[in-house]
C-alpha positions, 0 to 999 in steps of 0.5 A: 293363765299361760295364754294370758302371760304369753299375750302380755309378752308379745305385747311388750315385745312388740312395743319395746317392753314395758306396760303402756303407761310407761310411755305416757308423758306427764306433761301431755297426759294432764287432762287440760294439756291433752285437751289443748293439744288435741284441739290444736291438732284438729285446728292447727291454730286457735285463739285463746278465747276459743280454747277457753270456751272449748275446754271450759277453762278460766283465763288463769288456768288456760294461761298456766297450761299454755305456759307449761306446753310452750316451755316444753316446746309443744306449742307456740304463742303469737300475740297480736290484734284482730281489729282493735282487740288484742289476741293470743293465738296458740299453735301446735308445734312439730314436737307437740304433734309428735308428743301427742301421737306417742301419747295417743299410741300409748292410750290405744295400747291401754284400751286394747289391753283393757278390752282384751282383759274384759273379754277374758273376764267375761268368758270365765 
């Protein structure tokens, strides 16, 4: 028991205190928005149709989540045409990349804690 609490203290101290969930960002953490940001991190820029297909979303659902991310400055949209077809492109911003990196770091910390607790539970 003492070993577990000292481990927790070390983890909290290394990251500035608190449980990893305290650094999760509600805007970023939502499943669809996390999906949008991770796809954009990989592609840098994607059109609306690609995001809709990749994340299996409706137009309205995707549009609303892009709106939320754009309002927070995490993505930027550009409207234009490709040939005669209207297109909307979505691009991750520098703030979006930073917010996603913080989110992923918190998720890694949670995963590590979970795996460590599973190992401890298995050894009992």
